[in-house]
Residue, then its C-alpha position, 0 to 999 in steps of 0.5 A: m508477510q504483511t505490513v503497512v506502507k511507510k513511504w512511497l516516492r512516486d517520482k523515483d518508483f520505490g518506497f519503504l514498508e514498516n518493519g517494527d523496530g528493525p530497518d525499513i523494507m525497500v520495495r520497488k515498482t517492478d516488484l508490485v503485483n497488479c498496481q503501479f504505486l502504493k499509498v502510505g498507510v495501506t496494508v500489503e502482503f509480500e515476500c521478504h528477501c535479503g539484498k546487498r543494502g538490506l531487506i527487499a520486498k518482492k511480489v508485493k500486493l495489496s492485502n484483502k484488508s486494504k481492498q475491503n477498507n478501500e471499497q467501503g470508503r468508496n461506497r460511503g462516498n457515493k451516497q445519494n443526497p435527497f433533492g434539495v440537500m446541500t453538501 
C-alpha cells in the first residue's frame, strides 16, 4: 500500500499515516526500513496489519516518488551562483 505520513512523534518513535476517511494507521520506528524517522508529507510504501488497537503499518519504506522529489529539491538547492550575486 501507499500513503502519506500524517504525523511523526520523534521523541516517542512512532507516528501515523493517512487513511482517507478511516482511522489513521500507526507506524513504529522498529517497522521502518532503511530510515530512522519519517517526515510529515512524504509518501511511504508499507504492509497494513490489524493490531489490538487498530491498523498498524509494517515494513515501511520511502516510496520511489518521495526519493525522486527529495533528490530534485536537493539539486535545486545546490545551484551555484555566479560571482558577485548576493543570495
